[in-house]
PDB file of N, CA, C and O in Angstrom, chain B, residues numbered from 101:
ATOM      1  N   MET B 101      44.470 -27.023 -70.949  1.00  0.00           N
ATOM      2  CA  MET B 101      45.188 -26.304 -71.979  1.00  0.00           C
ATOM      3  C   MET B 101      46.245 -27.201 -72.619  1.00  0.00           C
ATOM      4  O   MET B 101      46.410 -27.183 -73.839  1.00  0.00           O
ATOM      5  N   VAL B 102      46.943 -27.964 -71.835  1.00  0.00           N
ATOM      6  CA  VAL B 102      47.984 -28.834 -72.363  1.00  0.00           C
ATOM      7  C   VAL B 102      47.375 -29.860 -73.311  1.00  0.00           C
ATOM      8  O   VAL B 102      47.955 -30.157 -74.356  1.00  0.00           O
ATOM      9  N   GLU B 103      46.210 -30.403 -72.959  1.00  0.00           N
ATOM     10  CA  GLU B 103      45.542 -31.373 -73.831  1.00  0.00           C
ATOM     11  C   GLU B 103      45.171 -30.741 -75.171  1.00  0.00           C
ATOM     12  O   GLU B 103      45.310 -31.366 -76.223  1.00  0.00           O
ATOM     13  N   TRP B 104      44.710 -29.524 -75.122  1.00  0.00           N
ATOM     14  CA  TRP B 104      44.355 -28.828 -76.364  1.00  0.00           C
ATOM     15  C   TRP B 104      45.573 -28.687 -77.254  1.00  0.00           C
ATOM     16  O   TRP B 104      45.496 -28.913 -78.461  1.00  0.00           O
ATOM     17  N   LEU B 105      46.694 -28.315 -76.666  1.00  0.00           N
ATOM     18  CA  LEU B 105      47.925 -28.157 -77.437  1.00  0.00           C
ATOM     19  C   LEU B 105      48.404 -29.490 -78.009  1.00  0.00           C
ATOM     20  O   LEU B 105      48.911 -29.538 -79.130  1.00  0.00           O
ATOM     21  N   LYS B 106      48.247 -30.561 -77.251  1.00  0.00           N
ATOM     22  CA  LYS B 106      48.666 -31.881 -77.729  1.00  0.00           C
ATOM     23  C   LYS B 106      47.888 -32.299 -78.971  1.00  0.00           C
ATOM     24  O   LYS B 106      48.433 -32.961 -79.855  1.00  0.00           O
ATOM     25  N   HIS B 107      46.633 -31.920 -79.039  1.00  0.00           N
ATOM     26  CA  HIS B 107      45.768 -32.358 -80.132  1.00  0.00           C
ATOM     27  C   HIS B 107      45.627 -31.319 -81.249  1.00  0.00           C
ATOM     28  O   HIS B 107      44.897 -31.539 -82.215  1.00  0.00           O
ATOM     29  N   SER B 108      46.305 -30.223 -81.118  1.00  0.00           N
ATOM     30  CA  SER B 108      46.211 -29.197 -82.161  1.00  0.00           C
ATOM     31  C   SER B 108      47.229 -29.486 -83.246  1.00  0.00           C
ATOM     32  O   SER B 108      48.138 -30.295 -83.057  1.00  0.00           O
ATOM     33  N   ARG B 109      47.076 -28.828 -84.377  1.00  0.00           N
ATOM     34  CA  ARG B 109      48.048 -28.979 -85.455  1.00  0.00           C
ATOM     35  C   ARG B 109      48.440 -27.606 -85.944  1.00  0.00           C
ATOM     36  O   ARG B 109      47.672 -26.652 -85.819  1.00  0.00           O
ATOM     37  N   VAL B 110      49.607 -27.502 -86.488  1.00  0.00           N
ATOM     38  CA  VAL B 110      50.112 -26.242 -87.003  1.00  0.00           C
ATOM     39  C   VAL B 110      49.813 -26.190 -88.483  1.00  0.00           C
ATOM     40  O   VAL B 110      50.041 -27.166 -89.198  1.00  0.00           O
ATOM     41  N   ARG B 111      49.311 -25.079 -88.945  1.00  0.00           N
ATOM     42  CA  ARG B 111      49.014 -24.917 -90.371  1.00  0.00           C
ATOM     43  C   ARG B 111      50.274 -24.591 -91.149  1.00  0.00           C
ATOM     44  O   ARG B 111      51.147 -23.864 -90.674  1.00  0.00           O
ATOM     45  N   ASP B 112      50.354 -25.134 -92.338  1.00  0.00           N
ATOM     46  CA  ASP B 112      51.412 -24.736 -93.254  1.00  0.00           C
ATOM     47  C   ASP B 112      51.032 -23.393 -93.850  1.00  0.00           C
ATOM     48  O   ASP B 112      49.854 -23.035 -93.877  1.00  0.00           O
ATOM     49  N   ASP B 113      52.016 -22.651 -94.326  1.00  0.00           N
ATOM     50  CA  ASP B 113      51.736 -21.369 -94.969  1.00  0.00           C
ATOM     51  C   ASP B 113      50.808 -21.542 -96.162  1.00  0.00           C
ATOM     52  O   ASP B 113      50.017 -20.649 -96.466  1.00  0.00           O
ATOM     53  N   ASP B 114      50.896 -22.687 -96.843  1.00  0.00           N
ATOM     54  CA  ASP B 114      50.042 -22.946 -97.998  1.00  0.00           C
ATOM     55  C   ASP B 114      48.574 -23.058 -97.600  1.00  0.00           C
ATOM     56  O   ASP B 114      47.689 -22.830 -98.425  1.00  0.00           O
ATOM     57  N   GLU B 115      48.313 -23.405 -96.353  1.00  0.00           N
ATOM     58  CA  GLU B 115      46.940 -23.575 -95.885  1.00  0.00           C
ATOM     59  C   GLU B 115      46.324 -22.272 -95.386  1.00  0.00           C
ATOM     60  O   GLU B 115      45.108 -22.181 -95.220  1.00  0.00           O
ATOM     61  N   MET B 116      47.152 -21.277 -95.150  1.00  0.00           N
ATOM     62  CA  MET B 116      46.648 -20.024 -94.603  1.00  0.00           C
ATOM     63  C   MET B 116      45.848 -19.268 -95.651  1.00  0.00           C
ATOM     64  O   MET B 116      46.305 -19.101 -96.782  1.00  0.00           O
ATOM     65  N   PRO B 117      44.659 -18.810 -95.284  1.00  0.00           N
ATOM     66  CA  PRO B 117      43.872 -18.034 -96.249  1.00  0.00           C
ATOM     67  C   PRO B 117      44.533 -16.694 -96.516  1.00  0.00           C
ATOM     68  O   PRO B 117      45.175 -16.121 -95.636  1.00  0.00           O
ATOM     69  N   THR B 118      44.376 -16.207 -97.718  1.00  0.00           N
ATOM     70  CA  THR B 118      44.917 -14.894 -98.035  1.00  0.00           C
ATOM     71  C   THR B 118      43.840 -13.859 -97.763  1.00  0.00           C
ATOM     72  O   THR B 118      42.678 -14.032 -98.131  1.00  0.00           O
ATOM     73  N   VAL B 119      44.242 -12.805 -97.127  1.00  0.00           N
ATOM     74  CA  VAL B 119      43.310 -11.732 -96.765  1.00  0.00           C
ATOM     75  C   VAL B 119      43.897 -10.440 -97.290  1.00  0.00           C
ATOM     76  O   VAL B 119      45.057 -10.117 -97.037  1.00  0.00           O
ATOM     77  N   GLU B 120      43.079  -9.706 -98.026  1.00  0.00           N
ATOM     78  CA  GLU B 120      43.538  -8.408 -98.526  1.00  0.00           C
ATOM     79  C   GLU B 120      43.478  -7.392 -97.406  1.00  0.00           C
ATOM     80  O   GLU B 120      42.488  -7.311 -96.678  1.00  0.00           O
ATOM     81  N   ALA B 121      44.523  -6.632 -97.276  1.00  0.00           N
ATOM     82  CA  ALA B 121      44.544  -5.571 -96.270  1.00  0.00           C
ATOM     83  C   ALA B 121      43.652  -4.424 -96.738  1.00  0.00           C
ATOM     84  O   ALA B 121      43.607  -4.110 -97.928  1.00  0.00           O
ATOM     85  N   PRO B 122      42.948  -3.805 -95.800  1.00  0.00           N
ATOM     86  CA  PRO B 122      42.121  -2.669 -96.197  1.00  0.00           C
ATOM     87  C   PRO B 122      43.010  -1.510 -96.634  1.00  0.00           C
ATOM     88  O   PRO B 122      44.159  -1.418 -96.202  1.00  0.00           O
ATOM     89  N   PRO B 123      42.503  -0.640 -97.471  1.00  0.00           N
ATOM     90  CA  PRO B 123      43.314   0.499 -97.891  1.00  0.00           C
ATOM     91  C   PRO B 123      43.629   1.371 -96.681  1.00  0.00           C
ATOM     92  O   PRO B 123      42.777   1.593 -95.821  1.00  0.00           O
ATOM     93  N   THR B 124      44.859   1.858 -96.629  1.00  0.00           N
ATOM     94  CA  THR B 124      45.250   2.694 -95.504  1.00  0.00           C
ATOM     95  C   THR B 124      45.171   4.176 -95.836  1.00  0.00           C
ATOM     96  O   THR B 124      45.243   5.025 -94.948  1.00  0.00           O
ATOM     97  N   GLN B 125      45.025   4.475 -97.095  1.00  0.00           N
ATOM     98  CA  GLN B 125      44.930   5.868 -97.522  1.00  0.00           C
ATOM     99  C   GLN B 125      43.714   6.032 -98.421  1.00  0.00           C
ATOM    100  O   GLN B 125      43.372   5.120 -99.174  1.00  0.00           O
ATOM    101  N   PRO B 126      43.066   7.170 -98.350  1.00  0.00           N
ATOM    102  CA  PRO B 126      41.979   7.417 -99.291  1.00  0.00           C
ATOM    103  C   PRO B 126      42.529   7.464-100.715  1.00  0.00           C
ATOM    104  O   PRO B 126      43.714   7.723-100.922  1.00  0.00           O
ATOM    105  N   GLU B 127      41.677   7.217-101.676  1.00  0.00           N
ATOM    106  CA  GLU B 127      42.122   7.145-103.059  1.00  0.00           C
ATOM    107  C   GLU B 127      42.291   8.514-103.716  1.00  0.00           C
ATOM    108  O   GLU B 127      42.683   8.587-104.881  1.00  0.00           O
ATOM    109  N   THR B 128      42.013   9.566-103.018  1.00  0.00           N
ATOM    110  CA  THR B 128      42.141  10.906-103.574  1.00  0.00           C
ATOM    111  C   THR B 128      43.394  11.583-103.035  1.00  0.00           C
ATOM    112  O   THR B 128      43.868  11.247-101.949  1.00  0.00           O
ATOM    113  N   ASP B 129      43.925  12.527-103.785  1.00  0.00           N
ATOM    114  CA  ASP B 129      45.094  13.269-103.332  1.00  0.00           C
ATOM    115  C   ASP B 129      44.707  14.574-102.645  1.00  0.00           C
ATOM    116  O   ASP B 129      45.572  15.293-102.144  1.00  0.00           O
ATOM    117  N   GLU B 130      43.421  14.879-102.619  1.00  0.00           N
ATOM    118  CA  GLU B 130      42.966  16.131-102.030  1.00  0.00           C
ATOM    119  C   GLU B 130      42.744  15.965-100.534  1.00  0.00           C
ATOM    120  O   GLU B 130      42.274  14.924-100.074  1.00  0.00           O
ATOM    121  N   ILE B 131      43.088  17.003 -99.783  1.00  0.00           N
ATOM    122  CA  ILE B 131      42.867  17.014 -98.344  1.00  0.00           C
ATOM    123  C   ILE B 131      41.663  17.903 -98.065  1.00  0.00           C
ATOM    124  O   ILE B 131      41.627  19.065 -98.469  1.00  0.00           O
ATOM    125  N   ASP B 132      40.695  17.351 -97.379  1.00  0.00           N
ATOM    126  CA  ASP B 132      39.486  18.092 -97.020  1.00  0.00           C
ATOM    127  C   ASP B 132      39.809  18.934 -95.782  1.00  0.00           C
ATOM    128  O   ASP B 132      39.772  18.439 -94.656  1.00  0.00           O
ATOM    129  N   GLN B 133      40.124  20.202 -96.007  1.00  0.00           N
ATOM    130  CA  GLN B 133      40.551  21.086 -94.924  1.00  0.00           C
ATOM    131  C   GLN B 133      39.463  21.284 -93.871  1.00  0.00           C
ATOM    132  O   GLN B 133      39.769  21.460 -92.692  1.00  0.00           O
ATOM    133  N   ALA B 134      38.211  21.257 -94.282  1.00  0.00           N
ATOM    134  CA  ALA B 134      37.119  21.412 -93.321  1.00  0.00           C
ATOM    135  C   ALA B 134      37.102  20.227 -92.352  1.00  0.00           C
ATOM    136  O   ALA B 134      36.881  20.402 -91.154  1.00  0.00           O
ATOM    137  N   MET B 135      37.336  19.023 -92.878  1.00  0.00           N
ATOM    138  CA  MET B 135      37.391  17.840 -92.021  1.00  0.00           C
ATOM    139  C   MET B 135      38.597  17.904 -91.081  1.00  0.00           C
ATOM    140  O   MET B 135      38.507  17.511 -89.918  1.00  0.00           O
ATOM    141  N   VAL B 136      39.712  18.396 -91.589  1.00  0.00           N
ATOM    142  CA  VAL B 136      40.919  18.528 -90.767  1.00  0.00           C
ATOM    143  C   VAL B 136      40.658  19.500 -89.624  1.00  0.00           C
ATOM    144  O   VAL B 136      40.960  19.197 -88.470  1.00  0.00           O
ATOM    145  N   LYS B 137      40.104  20.656 -89.935  1.00  0.00           N
ATOM    146  CA  LYS B 137      39.827  21.656 -88.899  1.00  0.00           C
ATOM    147  C   LYS B 137      38.849  21.127 -87.860  1.00  0.00           C
ATOM    148  O   LYS B 137      39.027  21.362 -86.665  1.00  0.00           O
ATOM    149  N   ALA B 138      37.818  20.414 -88.304  1.00  0.00           N
ATOM    150  CA  ALA B 138      36.836  19.848 -87.377  1.00  0.00           C
ATOM    151  C   ALA B 138      37.479  18.798 -86.472  1.00  0.00           C
ATOM    152  O   ALA B 138      37.203  18.756 -85.273  1.00  0.00           O
ATOM    153  N   ALA B 139      38.327  17.961 -87.040  1.00  0.00           N
ATOM    154  CA  ALA B 139      38.997  16.916 -86.256  1.00  0.00           C
ATOM    155  C   ALA B 139      39.912  17.534 -85.207  1.00  0.00           C
ATOM    156  O   ALA B 139      39.949  17.080 -84.063  1.00  0.00           O
ATOM    157  N   ILE B 140      40.645  18.564 -85.595  1.00  0.00           N
ATOM    158  CA  ILE B 140      41.564  19.229 -84.661  1.00  0.00           C
ATOM    159  C   ILE B 140      40.779  19.943 -83.561  1.00  0.00           C
ATOM    160  O   ILE B 140      41.165  19.903 -82.392  1.00  0.00           O
ATOM    161  N   ALA B 141      39.691  20.586 -83.934  1.00  0.00           N
ATOM    162  CA  ALA B 141      38.854  21.261 -82.931  1.00  0.00           C
ATOM    163  C   ALA B 141      38.303  20.247 -81.925  1.00  0.00           C
ATOM    164  O   ALA B 141      38.274  20.509 -80.722  1.00  0.00           O
ATOM    165  N   GLU B 142      37.868  19.092 -82.425  1.00  0.00           N
ATOM    166  CA  GLU B 142      37.349  18.046 -81.535  1.00  0.00           C
ATOM    167  C   GLU B 142      38.465  17.536 -80.622  1.00  0.00           C
ATOM    168  O   GLU B 142      38.231  17.299 -79.436  1.00  0.00           O
ATOM    169  N   TRP B 143      39.677  17.364 -81.161  1.00  0.00           N
ATOM    170  CA  TRP B 143      40.806  16.896 -80.362  1.00  0.00           C
ATOM    171  C   TRP B 143      41.130  17.891 -79.246  1.00  0.00           C
ATOM    172  O   TRP B 143      41.444  17.495 -78.123  1.00  0.00           O
ATOM    173  N   ARG B 144      41.053  19.162 -79.561  1.00  0.00           N
ATOM    174  CA  ARG B 144      41.363  20.187 -78.554  1.00  0.00           C
ATOM    175  C   ARG B 144      40.363  20.190 -77.402  1.00  0.00           C
ATOM    176  O   ARG B 144      40.666  20.679 -76.314  1.00  0.00           O
ATOM    177  N   GLU B 145      39.195  19.653 -77.637  1.00  0.00           N
ATOM    178  CA  GLU B 145      38.183  19.546 -76.579  1.00  0.00           C
ATOM    179  C   GLU B 145      38.378  18.283 -75.735  1.00  0.00           C
ATOM    180  O   GLU B 145      37.651  18.080 -74.762  1.00  0.00           O
ATOM    181  N   SER B 146      39.331  17.445 -76.086  1.00  0.00           N
ATOM    182  CA  SER B 146      39.500  16.163 -75.400  1.00  0.00           C
ATOM    183  C   SER B 146      39.866  16.322 -73.927  1.00  0.00           C
ATOM    184  O   SER B 146      39.646  15.410 -73.131  1.00  0.00           O
ATOM    185  N   LYS B 147      40.419  17.470 -73.565  1.00  0.00           N
ATOM    186  CA  LYS B 147      40.762  17.689 -72.154  1.00  0.00           C
ATOM    187  C   LYS B 147      39.517  17.682 -71.265  1.00  0.00           C
ATOM    188  O   LYS B 147      39.620  17.527 -70.048  1.00  0.00           O
ATOM    189  N   LEU B 148      38.353  17.849 -71.869  1.00  0.00           N
ATOM    190  CA  LEU B 148      37.105  17.818 -71.116  1.00  0.00           C
ATOM    191  C   LEU B 148      36.661  16.389 -70.804  1.00  0.00           C
ATOM    192  O   LEU B 148      35.681  16.183 -70.088  1.00  0.00           O
ATOM    193  N   TYR B 149      37.382  15.404 -71.343  1.00  0.00           N
ATOM    194  CA  TYR B 149      37.024  13.998 -71.188  1.00  0.00           C
ATOM    195  C   TYR B 149      38.203  13.224 -70.600  1.00  0.00           C
ATOM    196  O   TYR B 149      38.881  12.493 -71.322  1.00  0.00           O
ATOM    197  N   PRO B 150      38.454  13.375 -69.302  1.00  0.00           N
ATOM    198  CA  PRO B 150      39.591  12.697 -68.675  1.00  0.00           C
ATOM    199  C   PRO B 150      39.519  11.178 -68.883  1.00  0.00           C
ATOM    200  O   PRO B 150      38.449  10.573 -68.811  1.00  0.00           O
ATOM    201  N   GLY B 151      40.668  10.594 -69.139  1.00  0.00           N
ATOM    202  CA  GLY B 151      40.745   9.154 -69.316  1.00  0.00           C
ATOM    203  C   GLY B 151      40.480   8.683 -70.732  1.00  0.00           C
ATOM    204  O   GLY B 151      40.596   7.490 -71.013  1.00  0.00           O
ATOM    205  N   GLU B 152      40.127   9.590 -71.632  1.00  0.00           N
ATOM    206  CA  GLU B 152      39.831   9.212 -73.007  1.00  0.00           C
ATOM    207  C   GLU B 152      40.881   9.733 -73.986  1.00  0.00           C
ATOM    208  O   GLU B 152      40.676   9.690 -75.200  1.00  0.00           O
ATOM    209  N   GLY B 153      41.995  10.223 -73.465  1.00  0.00           N
ATOM    210  CA  GLY B 153      43.002  10.851 -74.312  1.00  0.00           C
ATOM    211  C   GLY B 153      43.545   9.944 -75.396  1.00  0.00           C
ATOM    212  O   GLY B 153      43.649  10.357 -76.552  1.00  0.00           O
ATOM    213  N   GLY B 154      43.894   8.711 -75.044  1.00  0.00           N
ATOM    214  CA  GLY B 154      44.447   7.785 -76.021  1.00  0.00           C
ATOM    215  C   GLY B 154      43.470   7.469 -77.138  1.00  0.00           C
ATOM    216  O   GLY B 154      43.828   7.470 -78.315  1.00  0.00           O
ATOM    217  N   THR B 155      42.245   7.201 -76.757  1.00  0.00           N
ATOM    218  CA  THR B 155      41.212   6.883 -77.748  1.00  0.00           C
ATOM    219  C   THR B 155      40.935   8.084 -78.635  1.00  0.00           C
ATOM    220  O   THR B 155      40.794   7.946 -79.851  1.00  0.00           O
ATOM    221  N   ARG B 156      40.857   9.246 -78.035  1.00  0.00           N
ATOM    222  CA  ARG B 156      40.571  10.452 -78.812  1.00  0.00           C
ATOM    223  C   ARG B 156      41.749  10.829 -79.723  1.00  0.00           C
ATOM    224  O   ARG B 156      41.540  11.378 -80.805  1.00  0.00           O
ATOM    225  N   PHE B 157      42.973  10.540 -79.295  1.00  0.00           N
ATOM    226  CA  PHE B 157      44.136  10.804 -80.140  1.00  0.00           C
ATOM    227  C   PHE B 157      44.128   9.863 -81.347  1.00  0.00           C
ATOM    228  O   PHE B 157      44.423  10.280 -82.467  1.00  0.00           O
ATOM    229  N   PHE B 158      43.792   8.605 -81.112  1.00  0.00           N
ATOM    230  CA  PHE B 158      43.671   7.644 -82.206  1.00  0.00           C
ATOM    231  C   PHE B 158      42.565   8.080 -83.164  1.00  0.00           C
ATOM    232  O   PHE B 158      42.736   8.020 -84.381  1.00  0.00           O
ATOM    233  N   ASP B 159      41.433   8.519 -82.616  1.00  0.00           N
ATOM    234  CA  ASP B 159      40.330   9.006 -83.458  1.00  0.00           C
ATOM    235  C   ASP B 159      40.777  10.200 -84.299  1.00  0.00           C
ATOM    236  O   ASP B 159      40.392  10.317 -85.463  1.00  0.00           O
ATOM    237  N   LEU B 160      41.583  11.083 -83.719  1.00  0.00           N
ATOM    238  CA  LEU B 160      42.099  12.228 -84.465  1.00  0.00           C
ATOM    239  C   LEU B 160      42.897  11.750 -85.673  1.00  0.00           C
ATOM    240  O   LEU B 160      42.691  12.227 -86.789  1.00  0.00           O
ATOM    241  N   ALA B 161      43.803  10.813 -85.449  1.00  0.00           N
ATOM    242  CA  ALA B 161      44.617  10.297 -86.554  1.00  0.00           C
ATOM    243  C   ALA B 161      43.735   9.676 -87.641  1.00  0.00           C
ATOM    244  O   ALA B 161      43.970   9.892 -88.830  1.00  0.00           O
ATOM    245  N   CYS B 162      42.733   8.914 -87.242  1.00  0.00           N
ATOM    246  CA  CYS B 162      41.826   8.293 -88.220  1.00  0.00           C
ATOM    247  C   CYS B 162      41.051   9.344 -89.003  1.00  0.00           C
ATOM    248  O   CYS B 162      40.867   9.209 -90.213  1.00  0.00           O
ATOM    249  N   LYS B 163      40.599  10.381 -88.323  1.00  0.00           N
ATOM    250  CA  LYS B 163      39.841  11.431 -89.002  1.00  0.00           C
ATOM    251  C   LYS B 163      40.726  12.229 -89.951  1.00  0.00           C
ATOM    252  O   LYS B 163      40.277  12.636 -91.023  1.00  0.00           O
ATOM    253  N   LEU B 164      41.981  12.456 -89.567  1.00  0.00           N
ATOM    254  CA  LEU B 164      42.903  13.152 -90.469  1.00  0.00           C
ATOM    255  C   LEU B 164      43.174  12.293 -91.702  1.00  0.00           C
ATOM    256  O   LEU B 164      43.240  12.807 -92.818  1.00  0.00           O
ATOM    257  N   ARG B 165      43.328  10.994 -91.498  1.00  0.00           N
ATOM    258  CA  ARG B 165      43.514  10.075 -92.625  1.00  0.00           C
ATOM    259  C   ARG B 165      42.283  10.109 -93.539  1.00  0.00           C
ATOM    260  O   ARG B 165      42.409  10.175 -94.762  1.00  0.00           O
ATOM    261  N   ASP B 166      41.105  10.064 -92.934  1.00  0.00           N
ATOM    262  CA  ASP B 166      39.864  10.085 -93.714  1.00  0.00           C
ATOM    263  C   ASP B 166      39.695  11.402 -94.465  1.00  0.00           C
ATOM    264  O   ASP B 166      39.025  11.453 -95.496  1.00  0.00           O
ATOM    265  N   ALA B 167      40.303  12.461 -93.948  1.00  0.00           N
ATOM    266  CA  ALA B 167      40.237  13.761 -94.619  1.00  0.00           C
ATOM    267  C   ALA B 167      41.191  13.832 -95.807  1.00  0.00           C
ATOM    268  O   ALA B 167      41.174  14.793 -96.575  1.00  0.00           O
ATOM    269  N   GLY B 168      42.030  12.793 -95.948  1.00  0.00           N
ATOM    270  CA  GLY B 168      42.923  12.746 -97.094  1.00  0.00           C
ATOM    271  C   GLY B 168      44.376  13.050 -96.787  1.00  0.00           C
ATOM    272  O   GLY B 168      45.197  13.125 -97.701  1.00  0.00           O
ATOM    273  N   MET B 169      44.711  13.227 -95.518  1.00  0.00           N
ATOM    274  CA  MET B 169      46.098  13.518 -95.162  1.00  0.00           C
ATOM    275  C   MET B 169      46.941  12.255 -95.289  1.00  0.00           C
ATOM    276  O   MET B 169      46.522  11.184 -94.849  1.00  0.00           O
ATOM    277  N   PRO B 170      48.118  12.369 -95.883  1.00  0.00           N
ATOM    278  CA  PRO B 170      49.020  11.214 -95.947  1.00  0.00           C
ATOM    279  C   PRO B 170      49.604  10.930 -94.559  1.00  0.00           C
ATOM    280  O   PRO B 170      49.693  11.826 -93.719  1.00  0.00           O
ATOM    281  N   LEU B 171      49.999   9.681 -94.329  1.00  0.00           N
ATOM    282  CA  LEU B 171      50.514   9.275 -93.034  1.00  0.00           C
ATOM    283  C   LEU B 171      51.673  10.147 -92.567  1.00  0.00           C
ATOM    284  O   LEU B 171      51.740  10.502 -91.390  1.00  0.00           O
ATOM    285  N   GLY B 172      52.576  10.495 -93.462  1.00  0.00           N
ATOM    286  CA  GLY B 172      53.713  11.335 -93.073  1.00  0.00           C
ATOM    287  C   GLY B 172      53.285  12.683 -92.529  1.00  0.00           C
ATOM    288  O   GLY B 172      53.889  13.198 -91.589  1.00  0.00           O
ATOM    289  N   ALA B 173      52.250  13.253 -93.112  1.00  0.00           N
ATOM    290  CA  ALA B 173      51.753  14.556 -92.643  1.00  0.00           C
ATOM    291  C   ALA B 173      51.052  14.427 -91.301  1.00  0.00           C
ATOM    292  O   ALA B 173      51.087  15.356 -90.494  1.00  0.00           O
ATOM    293  N   ILE B 174      50.418  13.292 -91.052  1.00  0.00           N
ATOM    294  CA  ILE B 174      49.749  13.080 -89.775  1.00  0.00           C
ATOM    295  C   ILE B 174      50.784  12.924 -88.675  1.00  0.00           C
ATOM    296  O   ILE B 174      50.590  13.424 -87.567  1.00  0.00           O
ATOM    297  N   ARG B 175      51.873  12.242 -88.964  1.00  0.00           N
ATOM    298  CA  ARG B 175      52.911  12.014 -87.965  1.00  0.00           C
ATOM    299  C   ARG B 175      53.727  13.258 -87.653  1.00  0.00           C
ATOM    300  O   ARG B 175      54.267  13.376 -86.553  1.00  0.00           O
ATOM    301  N   THR B 176      53.829  14.184 -88.593  1.00  0.00           N
ATOM    302  CA  THR B 176      54.643  15.379 -88.399  1.00  0.00           C
ATOM    303  C   THR B 176      53.900  16.368 -87.526  1.00  0.00           C
ATOM    304  O   THR B 176      52.754  16.710 -87.816  1.00  0.00           O
ATOM    305  N   PRO B 177      54.537  16.835 -86.456  1.00  0.00           N
ATOM    306  CA  PRO B 177      53.853  17.798 -85.569  1.00  0.00           C
ATOM    307  C   PRO B 177      53.618  19.130 -86.258  1.00  0.00           C
ATOM    308  O   PRO B 177      53.057  20.045 -85.656  1.00  0.00           O
TER     309      PRO B 177
END
């Protein structure tokens, strides 16, 4: 590992490729209530899957976002 570090070089910011961030919000202002209800119903069933709570909670947030909910509304209980 030390040898690798000795022979490596640090990139200047000018050399770093630019990458566009993916959109974090859908382009519509409408919230698909059917998708929201389905996502919440699926989340409520997560207790049947021990050990998957974190993943299923993240999936819930993604599905609410995909349904058109703004981030602030997803974060608000």
